BALOBA-1460 file (C-alpha; in Angstrom, 3 decimals):
// residues 387
<rec num="1" residu="m" x="22.458" y="7.183" z="-2.439"/>
<rec num="2" residu="n" x="24.847" y="6.833" z="-5.366"/>
<rec num="3" residu="y" x="24.579" y="10.235" z="-7.182"/>
<rec num="4" residu="s" x="25.794" y="8.639" z="-10.299"/>
<rec num="5" residu="n" x="22.182" y="6.991" z="-10.450"/>
<rec num="6" residu="r" x="19.566" y="8.830" z="-12.770"/>
<rec num="7" residu="f" x="16.329" y="9.641" z="-11.135"/>
<rec num="8" residu="g" x="13.109" y="11.592" z="-11.677"/>
<rec num="9" residu="f" x="10.141" y="12.613" z="-10.076"/>
<rec num="10" residu="y" x="6.418" y="12.492" z="-11.283"/>
<rec num="11" residu="l" x="3.386" y="12.828" z="-9.486"/>
<rec num="12" residu="p" x="0.118" y="13.657" z="-11.284"/>
<rec num="13" residu="t" x="-2.113" y="13.130" z="-8.201"/>
<rec num="14" residu="k" x="-3.565" y="16.059" z="-6.824"/>
<rec num="15" residu="l" x="-3.479" y="15.597" z="-3.041"/>
<rec num="16" residu="v" x="-6.261" y="17.087" z="-0.469"/>
<rec num="17" residu="y" x="-5.598" y="16.788" z="2.963"/>
<rec num="18" residu="e" x="-8.247" y="18.474" z="5.409"/>
<rec num="19" residu="v" x="-10.285" y="17.426" z="8.352"/>
<rec num="20" residu="g" x="-13.733" y="17.081" z="6.937"/>
<rec num="21" residu="a" x="-12.546" y="17.237" z="3.180"/>
<rec num="22" residu="i" x="-15.064" y="14.750" z="1.892"/>
<rec num="23" residu="k" x="-17.844" y="16.922" z="2.863"/>
<rec num="24" residu="s" x="-16.065" y="20.112" z="1.493"/>
<rec num="25" residu="k" x="-13.874" y="19.050" z="-1.628"/>
<rec num="26" residu="l" x="-15.309" y="15.836" z="-2.947"/>
<rec num="27" residu="a" x="-17.992" y="17.285" z="-5.010"/>
<rec num="28" residu="g" x="-15.746" y="19.903" z="-6.376"/>
<rec num="29" residu="e" x="-13.199" y="17.658" z="-7.404"/>
<rec num="30" residu="l" x="-15.359" y="15.512" z="-9.249"/>
<rec num="31" residu="g" x="-16.534" y="18.636" z="-11.176"/>
<rec num="32" residu="q" x="-13.499" y="18.595" z="-13.074"/>
<rec num="33" residu="f" x="-14.282" y="15.544" z="-14.972"/>
<rec num="34" residu="k" x="-17.742" y="16.556" z="-15.839"/>
<rec num="35" residu="a" x="-19.050" y="12.978" z="-15.007"/>
<rec num="36" residu="s" x="-22.780" y="12.673" z="-14.501"/>
<rec num="37" residu="s" x="-22.498" y="9.097" z="-13.251"/>
<rec num="38" residu="v" x="-19.858" y="7.580" z="-10.939"/>
<rec num="39" residu="v" x="-19.457" y="4.092" z="-9.461"/>
<rec num="40" residu="i" x="-18.280" y="4.026" z="-5.903"/>
<rec num="41" residu="v" x="-15.914" y="1.110" z="-5.406"/>
<rec num="42" residu="t" x="-15.583" y="0.296" z="-1.675"/>
<rec num="43" residu="d" x="-16.001" y="-2.892" z="0.609"/>
<rec num="44" residu="k" x="-18.873" y="-4.137" z="3.262"/>
<rec num="45" residu="g" x="-16.668" y="-2.878" z="6.179"/>
<rec num="46" residu="v" x="-16.546" y="0.637" z="5.061"/>
<rec num="47" residu="v" x="-20.162" y="0.723" z="4.289"/>
<rec num="48" residu="g" x="-21.118" y="-0.802" z="7.909"/>
<rec num="49" residu="a" x="-19.088" y="1.952" z="9.540"/>
<rec num="50" residu="g" x="-21.105" y="4.480" z="7.939"/>
<rec num="51" residu="l" x="-18.121" y="6.123" z="5.870"/>
<rec num="52" residu="l" x="-20.143" y="6.391" z="2.633"/>
<rec num="53" residu="k" x="-22.557" y="8.919" z="3.985"/>
<rec num="54" residu="d" x="-20.758" y="11.956" z="3.058"/>
<rec num="55" residu="v" x="-19.625" y="10.730" z="0.041"/>
<rec num="56" residu="e" x="-23.406" y="9.761" z="-1.002"/>
<rec num="57" residu="s" x="-24.355" y="13.317" z="0.358"/>
<rec num="58" residu="a" x="-21.848" y="14.904" z="-1.838"/>
<rec num="59" residu="l" x="-22.786" y="13.475" z="-4.900"/>
<rec num="60" residu="e" x="-26.508" y="13.693" z="-4.507"/>
<rec num="61" residu="t" x="-25.788" y="17.617" z="-3.662"/>
<rec num="62" residu="a" x="-23.934" y="17.755" z="-7.071"/>
<rec num="63" residu="g" x="-26.796" y="15.909" z="-8.954"/>
<rec num="64" residu="i" x="-24.118" y="13.057" z="-9.853"/>
<rec num="65" residu="k" x="-25.953" y="9.494" z="-10.327"/>
<rec num="66" residu="y" x="-23.869" y="6.750" z="-8.685"/>
<rec num="67" residu="a" x="-23.881" y="3.167" z="-7.980"/>
<rec num="68" residu="i" x="-22.064" y="1.228" z="-4.928"/>
<rec num="69" residu="f" x="-19.810" y="-1.664" z="-5.512"/>
<rec num="70" residu="d" x="-19.017" y="-3.087" z="-2.233"/>
<rec num="71" residu="e" x="-17.851" y="-6.656" z="-2.876"/>
<rec num="72" residu="v" x="-14.437" y="-6.419" z="-2.555"/>
<rec num="73" residu="e" x="-12.589" y="-8.770" z="-0.115"/>
<rec num="74" residu="p" x="-8.966" y="-8.663" z="1.182"/>
<rec num="75" residu="n" x="-6.455" y="-9.929" z="-1.398"/>
<rec num="76" residu="p" x="-8.905" y="-9.036" z="-3.967"/>
<rec num="77" residu="s" x="-9.496" y="-11.355" z="-7.068"/>
<rec num="78" residu="t" x="-9.935" y="-11.049" z="-10.752"/>
<rec num="79" residu="e" x="-13.257" y="-12.190" z="-10.505"/>
<rec num="80" residu="t" x="-14.247" y="-9.213" z="-8.272"/>
<rec num="81" residu="c" x="-12.594" y="-6.903" z="-10.562"/>
<rec num="82" residu="y" x="-14.895" y="-8.067" z="-13.438"/>
<rec num="83" residu="k" x="-18.091" y="-7.767" z="-11.209"/>
<rec num="84" residu="g" x="-17.050" y="-4.300" z="-10.588"/>
<rec num="85" residu="a" x="-16.598" y="-3.342" z="-14.038"/>
<rec num="86" residu="e" x="-19.947" y="-4.800" z="-14.841"/>
<rec num="87" residu="v" x="-21.547" y="-2.500" z="-12.104"/>
<rec num="88" residu="a" x="-19.678" y="0.555" z="-13.626"/>
<rec num="89" residu="k" x="-20.852" y="-0.290" z="-17.223"/>
<rec num="90" residu="s" x="-24.515" y="-0.832" z="-16.219"/>
<rec num="91" residu="i" x="-24.825" y="2.920" z="-15.180"/>
<rec num="92" residu="g" x="-22.438" y="4.245" z="-17.701"/>
<rec num="93" residu="a" x="-20.020" y="5.283" z="-15.210"/>
<rec num="94" residu="e" x="-17.681" y="8.221" z="-16.000"/>
<rec num="95" residu="a" x="-15.464" y="8.244" z="-13.225"/>
<rec num="96" residu="i" x="-14.744" y="6.291" z="-10.173"/>
<rec num="97" residu="v" x="-14.588" y="7.238" z="-6.435"/>
<rec num="98" residu="t" x="-13.259" y="4.443" z="-4.375"/>
<rec num="99" residu="v" x="-13.504" y="4.613" z="-0.544"/>
<rec num="100" residu="g" x="-11.342" y="2.124" z="1.462"/>
<rec num="101" residu="g" x="-7.932" y="0.633" z="2.177"/>
<rec num="102" residu="g" x="-5.734" y="-1.070" z="-0.498"/>
<rec num="103" residu="s" x="-7.857" y="-3.644" z="-1.776"/>
<rec num="104" residu="p" x="-10.877" y="-1.131" z="-2.791"/>
<rec num="105" residu="m" x="-8.134" y="0.966" z="-4.513"/>
<rec num="106" residu="d" x="-6.477" y="-2.002" z="-6.165"/>
<rec num="107" residu="v" x="-10.101" y="-3.014" z="-7.416"/>
<rec num="108" residu="a" x="-10.981" y="0.653" z="-8.662"/>
<rec num="109" residu="k" x="-7.927" y="0.796" z="-10.551"/>
<rec num="110" residu="a" x="-8.544" y="-2.640" z="-12.258"/>
<rec num="111" residu="v" x="-12.171" y="-1.452" z="-12.883"/>
<rec num="112" residu="a" x="-11.228" y="1.834" z="-14.626"/>
<rec num="113" residu="i" x="-8.954" y="-0.263" z="-17.057"/>
<rec num="114" residu="l" x="-11.543" y="-2.977" z="-17.638"/>
<rec num="115" residu="v" x="-14.563" y="-0.392" z="-18.532"/>
<rec num="116" residu="t" x="-12.387" y="1.316" z="-21.280"/>
<rec num="117" residu="n" x="-10.412" y="-1.593" z="-22.441"/>
<rec num="118" residu="g" x="-12.236" y="-4.970" z="-21.877"/>
<rec num="119" residu="g" x="-10.540" y="-7.977" z="-22.042"/>
<rec num="120" residu="d" x="-8.942" y="-10.234" z="-19.239"/>
<rec num="121" residu="l" x="-7.190" y="-8.798" z="-16.564"/>
<rec num="122" residu="d" x="-4.254" y="-11.137" z="-16.328"/>
<rec num="123" residu="g" x="-3.496" y="-10.036" z="-19.837"/>
<rec num="124" residu="y" x="-2.450" y="-6.523" z="-18.209"/>
<rec num="125" residu="e" x="-0.066" y="-7.863" z="-15.850"/>
<rec num="126" residu="g" x="3.102" y="-5.588" z="-16.170"/>
<rec num="127" residu="a" x="3.929" y="-2.447" z="-17.103"/>
<rec num="128" residu="d" x="1.727" y="-0.548" z="-19.560"/>
<rec num="129" residu="k" x="-0.148" y="-3.509" z="-21.050"/>
<rec num="130" residu="f" x="-3.682" y="-1.653" z="-22.169"/>
<rec num="131" residu="s" x="-4.269" y="0.754" z="-24.973"/>
<rec num="132" residu="n" x="-7.042" y="3.115" z="-23.806"/>
<rec num="133" residu="d" x="-6.806" y="5.529" z="-20.826"/>
<rec num="134" residu="p" x="-8.696" y="4.281" z="-17.890"/>
<rec num="135" residu="l" x="-11.682" y="6.151" z="-16.181"/>
<rec num="136" residu="p" x="-10.561" y="9.063" z="-13.767"/>
<rec num="137" residu="l" x="-10.213" y="8.050" z="-10.341"/>
<rec num="138" residu="i" x="-10.698" y="9.718" z="-7.042"/>
<rec num="139" residu="a" x="-9.246" y="7.950" z="-4.276"/>
<rec num="140" residu="i" x="-10.437" y="8.252" z="-0.315"/>
<rec num="141" residu="p" x="-8.125" y="6.174" z="1.944"/>
<rec num="142" residu="t" x="-9.896" y="5.014" z="4.830"/>
<rec num="143" residu="t" x="-6.790" y="3.179" z="6.381"/>
<rec num="144" residu="a" x="-3.012" y="4.752" z="6.981"/>
<rec num="145" residu="g" x="-1.104" y="1.995" z="5.332"/>
<rec num="146" residu="t" x="-1.421" y="1.279" z="1.797"/>
<rec num="147" residu="g" x="-0.642" y="4.508" z="0.257"/>
<rec num="148" residu="s" x="-2.422" y="3.280" z="-3.047"/>
<rec num="149" residu="e" x="-4.240" y="6.465" z="-3.385"/>
<rec num="150" residu="v" x="-0.525" y="7.721" z="-4.771"/>
<rec num="151" residu="t" x="0.608" y="4.713" z="-6.602"/>
<rec num="152" residu="p" x="0.768" y="3.166" z="-10.076"/>
<rec num="153" residu="f" x="0.132" y="-0.307" z="-8.933"/>
<rec num="154" residu="a" x="-3.108" y="-2.505" z="-8.659"/>
<rec num="155" residu="v" x="-2.257" y="-6.016" z="-7.019"/>
<rec num="156" residu="i" x="-4.838" y="-8.447" z="-7.973"/>
<rec num="157" residu="t" x="-5.056" y="-12.094" z="-7.016"/>
<rec num="158" residu="i" x="-5.501" y="-14.977" z="-9.633"/>
<rec num="159" residu="k" x="-7.038" y="-17.436" z="-7.441"/>
<rec num="160" residu="a" x="-6.852" y="-20.497" z="-9.799"/>
<rec num="161" residu="r" x="-2.868" y="-20.013" z="-9.195"/>
<rec num="162" residu="n" x="-2.763" y="-18.589" z="-5.774"/>
<rec num="163" residu="y" x="-1.011" y="-15.715" z="-7.484"/>
<rec num="164" residu="k" x="-0.945" y="-12.019" z="-6.933"/>
<rec num="165" residu="m" x="-0.044" y="-10.351" z="-10.015"/>
<rec num="166" residu="t" x="0.738" y="-6.496" z="-10.535"/>
<rec num="167" residu="v" x="-0.662" y="-4.191" z="-12.884"/>
<rec num="168" residu="l" x="1.647" y="-1.354" z="-13.421"/>
<rec num="169" residu="s" x="0.854" y="2.302" z="-15.141"/>
<rec num="170" residu="n" x="1.168" y="5.905" z="-14.058"/>
<rec num="171" residu="r" x="-2.038" y="6.076" z="-16.001"/>
<rec num="172" residu="i" x="-4.007" y="4.276" z="-13.298"/>
<rec num="173" residu="l" x="-2.614" y="6.612" z="-10.782"/>
<rec num="174" residu="p" x="-5.795" y="8.492" z="-8.929"/>
<rec num="175" residu="r" x="-6.250" y="11.778" z="-10.156"/>
<rec num="176" residu="v" x="-7.017" y="13.118" z="-6.666"/>
<rec num="177" residu="a" x="-6.404" y="11.791" z="-3.485"/>
<rec num="178" residu="i" x="-8.620" y="13.151" z="-0.449"/>
<rec num="179" residu="l" x="-7.032" y="12.603" z="2.969"/>
<rec num="180" residu="d" x="-9.446" y="13.019" z="5.580"/>
<rec num="181" residu="p" x="-8.370" y="11.982" z="8.971"/>
<rec num="182" residu="l" x="-12.157" y="11.538" z="10.390"/>
<rec num="183" residu="v" x="-12.619" y="8.579" z="8.273"/>
<rec num="184" residu="i" x="-9.677" y="6.557" z="9.738"/>
<rec num="185" residu="g" x="-10.983" y="6.801" z="13.239"/>
<rec num="186" residu="t" x="-13.096" y="3.886" z="13.179"/>
<rec num="187" residu="v" x="-10.481" y="1.184" z="12.071"/>
<rec num="188" residu="p" x="-10.046" y="-1.726" z="14.659"/>
<rec num="189" residu="a" x="-6.620" y="-1.489" z="16.371"/>
<rec num="190" residu="p" x="-5.289" y="-4.613" z="14.722"/>
<rec num="191" residu="v" x="-6.104" y="-3.320" z="11.505"/>
<rec num="192" residu="a" x="-4.716" y="-0.038" z="12.098"/>
<rec num="193" residu="a" x="-1.500" y="-2.007" z="13.384"/>
<rec num="194" residu="a" x="-1.254" y="-4.031" z="10.223"/>
<rec num="195" residu="c" x="-1.571" y="-1.147" z="7.910"/>
<rec num="196" residu="g" x="0.890" y="1.216" z="9.854"/>
<rec num="197" residu="m" x="3.525" y="-1.584" z="9.299"/>
<rec num="198" residu="d" x="2.884" y="-1.850" z="5.859"/>
<rec num="199" residu="a" x="3.442" y="1.671" z="5.605"/>
<rec num="200" residu="l" x="6.693" y="1.584" z="7.599"/>
<rec num="201" residu="t" x="7.778" y="-1.328" z="5.075"/>
<rec num="202" residu="h" x="6.588" y="0.793" z="2.144"/>
<rec num="203" residu="a" x="9.138" y="3.488" z="3.443"/>
<rec num="204" residu="i" x="12.280" y="1.320" z="4.637"/>
<rec num="205" residu="e" x="12.416" y="-0.534" z="1.232"/>
<rec num="206" residu="a" x="11.959" y="2.645" z="-0.759"/>
<rec num="207" residu="f" x="14.711" y="3.971" z="1.370"/>
<rec num="208" residu="i" x="17.281" y="1.336" z="1.127"/>
<rec num="209" residu="n" x="16.878" y="-0.306" z="-2.400"/>
<rec num="210" residu="q" x="19.116" y="0.415" z="-5.247"/>
<rec num="211" residu="v" x="16.917" y="2.755" z="-7.087"/>
<rec num="212" residu="a" x="16.429" y="5.095" z="-4.015"/>
<rec num="213" residu="s" x="16.947" y="8.927" z="-5.036"/>
<rec num="214" residu="p" x="17.100" y="12.155" z="-3.113"/>
<rec num="215" residu="a" x="13.413" y="12.795" z="-3.869"/>
<rec num="216" residu="t" x="12.100" y="9.429" z="-2.879"/>
<rec num="217" residu="d" x="14.577" y="9.367" z="0.192"/>
<rec num="218" residu="a" x="12.838" y="12.675" z="1.594"/>
<rec num="219" residu="m" x="9.460" y="11.095" z="1.466"/>
<rec num="220" residu="a" x="10.482" y="7.844" z="3.022"/>
<rec num="221" residu="v" x="12.478" y="9.543" z="5.780"/>
<rec num="222" residu="e" x="9.561" y="11.653" z="6.815"/>
<rec num="223" residu="a" x="7.118" y="8.994" z="6.446"/>
<rec num="224" residu="m" x="9.300" y="7.107" z="9.114"/>
<rec num="225" residu="r" x="9.531" y="9.939" z="11.557"/>
<rec num="226" residu="l" x="6.124" y="10.073" z="11.786"/>
<rec num="227" residu="i" x="5.466" y="6.412" z="11.981"/>
<rec num="228" residu="g" x="7.947" y="6.075" z="14.931"/>
<rec num="229" residu="k" x="6.291" y="9.193" z="16.492"/>
<rec num="230" residu="y" x="2.637" y="8.352" z="15.926"/>
<rec num="231" residu="l" x="2.051" y="4.632" z="15.171"/>
<rec num="232" residu="r" x="1.922" y="3.261" z="18.829"/>
<rec num="233" residu="a" x="-0.366" y="6.234" z="19.649"/>
<rec num="234" residu="y" x="-2.836" y="5.821" z="16.741"/>
<rec num="235" residu="v" x="-3.265" y="2.082" z="17.547"/>
<rec num="236" residu="a" x="-3.876" y="2.961" z="21.227"/>
<rec num="237" residu="n" x="-6.551" y="5.415" z="20.150"/>
<rec num="238" residu="r" x="-7.707" y="5.496" z="16.669"/>
<rec num="239" residu="q" x="-9.784" y="8.819" z="17.857"/>
<rec num="240" residu="n" x="-6.739" y="10.800" z="18.409"/>
<rec num="241" residu="l" x="-6.865" y="13.194" z="15.707"/>
<rec num="242" residu="e" x="-3.409" y="14.208" z="15.597"/>
<rec num="243" residu="a" x="-2.032" y="10.619" z="15.622"/>
<rec num="244" residu="a" x="-4.670" y="9.615" z="12.929"/>
<rec num="245" residu="g" x="-3.575" y="12.496" z="10.669"/>
<rec num="246" residu="g" x="0.034" y="12.012" z="11.079"/>
<rec num="247" residu="m" x="-0.535" y="8.310" z="10.208"/>
<rec num="248" residu="l" x="-2.434" y="9.233" z="7.145"/>
<rec num="249" residu="v" x="0.240" y="11.578" z="5.723"/>
<rec num="250" residu="a" x="3.113" y="8.870" z="6.758"/>
<rec num="251" residu="s" x="0.943" y="6.406" z="4.695"/>
<rec num="252" residu="n" x="0.815" y="8.890" z="1.770"/>
<rec num="253" residu="l" x="4.652" y="9.894" z="1.783"/>
<rec num="254" residu="a" x="5.563" y="6.320" z="1.876"/>
<rec num="255" residu="g" x="3.315" y="5.423" z="-1.040"/>
<rec num="256" residu="i" x="4.725" y="8.330" z="-2.989"/>
<rec num="257" residu="a" x="8.274" y="7.025" z="-2.155"/>
<rec num="258" residu="f" x="7.698" y="3.499" z="-3.368"/>
<rec num="259" residu="g" x="5.554" y="4.353" z="-6.059"/>
<rec num="260" residu="i" x="8.758" y="5.688" z="-7.788"/>
<rec num="261" residu="a" x="11.568" y="3.846" z="-6.240"/>
<rec num="262" residu="r" x="9.483" y="0.425" z="-5.913"/>
<rec num="263" residu="l" x="10.206" y="-1.827" z="-2.876"/>
<rec num="264" residu="g" x="12.309" y="-4.924" z="-2.191"/>
<rec num="265" residu="n" x="12.404" y="-8.529" z="-1.023"/>
<rec num="266" residu="c" x="9.779" y="-8.007" z="1.791"/>
<rec num="267" residu="h" x="6.955" y="-7.150" z="-0.821"/>
<rec num="268" residu="a" x="7.926" y="-9.677" z="-3.213"/>
<rec num="269" residu="m" x="7.493" y="-12.358" z="-0.507"/>
<rec num="270" residu="a" x="4.451" y="-10.808" z="1.176"/>
<rec num="271" residu="h" x="2.403" y="-11.261" z="-2.020"/>
<rec num="272" residu="p" x="2.832" y="-15.158" z="-2.138"/>
<rec num="273" residu="l" x="1.691" y="-15.157" z="1.297"/>
<rec num="274" residu="g" x="-1.491" y="-13.218" z="0.510"/>
<rec num="275" residu="g" x="-2.237" y="-15.514" z="-2.229"/>
<rec num="276" residu="f" x="-1.489" y="-18.828" z="-0.694"/>
<rec num="277" residu="f" x="-2.708" y="-18.292" z="2.730"/>
<rec num="278" residu="n" x="-4.747" y="-14.945" z="2.560"/>
<rec num="279" residu="i" x="-3.001" y="-13.636" z="5.218"/>
<rec num="280" residu="a" x="-3.300" y="-9.658" z="5.767"/>
<rec num="281" residu="h" x="-0.634" y="-7.789" z="3.547"/>
<rec num="282" residu="g" x="0.566" y="-5.664" z="6.386"/>
<rec num="283" residu="v" x="0.854" y="-8.558" z="8.788"/>
<rec num="284" residu="a" x="3.034" y="-10.502" z="6.237"/>
<rec num="285" residu="n" x="5.224" y="-7.320" z="5.834"/>
<rec num="286" residu="a" x="5.395" y="-6.915" z="9.584"/>
<rec num="287" residu="i" x="6.684" y="-10.652" z="10.056"/>
<rec num="288" residu="l" x="9.019" y="-10.528" z="7.453"/>
<rec num="289" residu="l" x="10.533" y="-7.143" z="7.560"/>
<rec num="290" residu="p" x="12.991" y="-7.876" z="10.393"/>
<rec num="291" residu="h" x="14.407" y="-10.869" z="8.922"/>
<rec num="292" residu="i" x="14.934" y="-9.309" z="5.557"/>
<rec num="293" residu="m" x="16.298" y="-6.408" z="7.037"/>
<rec num="294" residu="e" x="18.830" y="-8.338" z="8.714"/>
<rec num="295" residu="f" x="19.597" y="-10.142" z="5.455"/>
<rec num="296" residu="n" x="20.128" y="-6.739" z="3.907"/>
<rec num="297" residu="m" x="22.686" y="-5.183" z="6.662"/>
<rec num="298" residu="l" x="25.401" y="-6.591" z="4.590"/>
<rec num="299" residu="a" x="24.591" y="-4.187" z="1.768"/>
<rec num="300" residu="d" x="23.897" y="-1.176" z="4.183"/>
<rec num="301" residu="r" x="25.557" y="2.195" z="3.150"/>
<rec num="302" residu="g" x="24.634" y="3.896" z="6.320"/>
<rec num="303" residu="k" x="20.991" y="4.191" z="6.087"/>
<rec num="304" residu="f" x="20.058" y="1.449" z="8.668"/>
<rec num="305" residu="k" x="21.643" y="3.785" z="11.388"/>
<rec num="306" residu="r" x="19.131" y="6.653" z="9.877"/>
<rec num="307" residu="i" x="16.312" y="4.336" z="10.146"/>
<rec num="308" residu="a" x="17.224" y="3.166" z="13.826"/>
<rec num="309" residu="a" x="17.238" y="7.205" z="14.817"/>
<rec num="310" residu="l" x="13.946" y="7.915" z="13.055"/>
<rec num="311" residu="l" x="12.225" y="4.869" z="14.997"/>
<rec num="312" residu="g" x="13.595" y="6.387" z="18.129"/>
<rec num="313" residu="e" x="16.891" y="4.419" z="18.928"/>
<rec num="314" residu="d" x="19.877" y="6.363" z="20.553"/>
<rec num="315" residu="v" x="22.473" y="6.034" z="17.919"/>
<rec num="316" residu="s" x="24.877" y="8.633" z="18.935"/>
<rec num="317" residu="g" x="28.483" y="7.938" z="18.726"/>
<rec num="318" residu="l" x="27.925" y="4.631" z="17.207"/>
<rec num="319" residu="t" x="29.525" y="4.083" z="13.737"/>
<rec num="320" residu="d" x="27.270" y="2.977" z="10.722"/>
<rec num="321" residu="l" x="28.109" y="-0.892" z="11.506"/>
<rec num="322" residu="e" x="27.141" y="-0.651" z="15.106"/>
<rec num="323" residu="a" x="23.836" y="1.134" z="14.965"/>
<rec num="324" residu="a" x="22.510" y="-1.277" z="11.826"/>
<rec num="325" residu="p" x="21.221" y="-3.830" z="14.410"/>
<rec num="326" residu="l" x="19.183" y="-1.087" z="16.257"/>
<rec num="327" residu="a" x="17.063" y="-0.498" z="13.140"/>
<rec num="328" residu="v" x="16.116" y="-4.166" z="13.085"/>
<rec num="329" residu="e" x="15.352" y="-4.157" z="17.000"/>
<rec num="330" residu="a" x="13.403" y="-1.088" z="16.710"/>
<rec num="331" residu="v" x="11.266" y="-2.606" z="14.092"/>
<rec num="332" residu="k" x="10.487" y="-5.791" z="16.213"/>
<rec num="333" residu="k" x="9.783" y="-3.746" z="19.106"/>
<rec num="334" residu="l" x="7.192" y="-1.528" z="17.474"/>
<rec num="335" residu="s" x="5.741" y="-4.462" z="15.783"/>
<rec num="336" residu="k" x="5.662" y="-6.162" z="19.337"/>
<rec num="337" residu="d" x="4.166" y="-3.395" z="20.830"/>
<rec num="338" residu="i" x="1.116" y="-3.069" z="18.780"/>
<rec num="339" residu="g" x="0.453" y="-6.639" z="18.658"/>
<rec num="340" residu="i" x="1.710" y="-8.029" z="15.514"/>
<rec num="341" residu="p" x="2.423" y="-11.747" z="15.385"/>
<rec num="342" residu="a" x="6.003" y="-12.722" z="15.557"/>
<rec num="343" residu="t" x="6.276" y="-15.902" z="13.204"/>
<rec num="344" residu="l" x="4.479" y="-17.061" z="10.033"/>
<rec num="345" residu="s" x="3.312" y="-20.107" z="11.782"/>
<rec num="346" residu="e" x="1.397" y="-17.999" z="13.868"/>
<rec num="347" residu="v" x="-1.021" y="-16.841" z="11.131"/>
<rec num="348" residu="g" x="-1.289" y="-20.332" z="9.348"/>
<rec num="349" residu="v" x="1.590" y="-20.663" z="6.960"/>
<rec num="350" residu="k" x="2.692" y="-24.239" z="6.063"/>
<rec num="351" residu="e" x="6.220" y="-24.701" z="5.371"/>
<rec num="352" residu="e" x="5.445" y="-27.269" z="2.514"/>
<rec num="353" residu="a" x="4.277" y="-23.847" z="0.809"/>
<rec num="354" residu="i" x="7.657" y="-22.327" z="0.901"/>
<rec num="355" residu="p" x="9.323" y="-23.800" z="-2.413"/>
<rec num="356" residu="q" x="6.482" y="-22.531" z="-4.687"/>
<rec num="357" residu="m" x="5.849" y="-19.224" z="-2.619"/>
<rec num="358" residu="s" x="9.814" y="-18.553" z="-3.121"/>
<rec num="359" residu="k" x="9.263" y="-19.364" z="-6.910"/>
<rec num="360" residu="d" x="6.562" y="-16.798" z="-7.048"/>
<rec num="361" residu="a" x="8.393" y="-14.317" z="-5.278"/>
<rec num="362" residu="m" x="11.325" y="-14.352" z="-7.679"/>
<rec num="363" residu="l" x="8.939" y="-13.287" z="-10.292"/>
<rec num="364" residu="s" x="8.654" y="-9.832" z="-8.762"/>
<rec num="365" residu="g" x="10.927" y="-7.008" z="-9.949"/>
<rec num="366" residu="n" x="11.433" y="-5.891" z="-6.367"/>
<rec num="367" residu="v" x="13.696" y="-8.647" z="-5.978"/>
<rec num="368" residu="k" x="16.112" y="-7.317" z="-8.557"/>
<rec num="369" residu="i" x="16.433" y="-3.737" z="-6.845"/>
<rec num="370" residu="n" x="16.696" y="-5.186" z="-3.197"/>
<rec num="371" residu="p" x="19.910" y="-3.681" z="-1.759"/>
<rec num="372" residu="r" x="21.427" y="-7.144" z="-1.527"/>
<rec num="373" residu="s" x="21.597" y="-9.688" z="-4.658"/>
<rec num="374" residu="t" x="19.013" y="-12.316" z="-3.742"/>
<rec num="375" residu="t" x="18.726" y="-16.174" z="-4.901"/>
<rec num="376" residu="l" x="16.122" y="-18.268" z="-4.891"/>
<rec num="377" residu="q" x="17.638" y="-20.074" z="-2.172"/>
<rec num="378" residu="d" x="17.944" y="-17.060" z="-0.128"/>
<rec num="379" residu="i" x="14.080" y="-16.373" z="-0.448"/>
<rec num="380" residu="e" x="13.475" y="-19.902" z="0.881"/>
<rec num="381" residu="n" x="15.871" y="-19.490" z="3.901"/>
<rec num="382" residu="l" x="14.132" y="-16.168" z="4.655"/>
<rec num="383" residu="f" x="10.820" y="-17.773" z="4.334"/>
<rec num="384" residu="k" x="11.963" y="-20.365" z="7.004"/>
<rec num="385" residu="s" x="13.630" y="-18.018" z="8.944"/>
<rec num="386" residu="a" x="10.359" y="-16.270" z="9.710"/>
<rec num="387" residu="m" x="8.404" y="-19.465" z="10.497"/>
């Protein structure tokens, strides 16, 4: 940390962590909005797993009218967001409850903007491009990975361009995040693995980038410690409540860290992979992360040694330079242990797409704050190294 850097900390999201929190807390938290009708934004996997039962029960008990929009897909598109906004408008929604992983939360944030602002969503790409405050939002994560319940970003795909754009504003931060470890117990093991590696990537990139601060470092460090301790156990048995709770908190803390400090090359490159090949975001991050860490070691200021230790490596007696490669090896071992593919070619990436994906990656503001200065050729080489 360069203590000559400016930094601040702002999180308007209220966090509620409790086993069974949906049953005990949701209705009370919605009461602050005085909403008589809400739209639930989710996906069919959540509905099929029965995870809306307690949500619907809480709304019915409170006498709140609701509609369910469950058409959210992985790497959600602008078209999906427009459909969700129409459902919200059709019932006069005054608030949104989103239940799911990062995709439903991203759509919910976009819907919240569209209902009060109208217009084309791609016109809101970038920071604070809309005028009116969005609908208030309560987020209930059903995966431990994205941290979207505490981030000011919505990442939406423009299908015509194979391009994932980012809408950024503190005004789309959920007002309340309800963390209930009971709801992440039905996640399939591959999803749990991918989401866990997404959370780890958030924590590592927020920890080592150029705008990291003591506040975000604290969140990122604890997130990495929890992931090192619990991710393997959680993937092995999602009904392990201690591991599930540890991963849910880790994802949240990593989300707070990157929501403020942002990320780096890994996320800049993962987004085009989703746009071009519809690869799960966590898988894309997990495959890229070791390669980008190796690239960034040249700019290390001692933090790689800390990462290695947090992920269980013995760094005693080693210098920062000697310990740094152990951080990369720890990430590789963790990824392998939980069944993540090792290369981009294994998940269908074609090398001929690398030039355009690299150009799209360079459009991301995350490249500018990556610890090591990065050129277009660097990005191309990194994609090729991960093939």
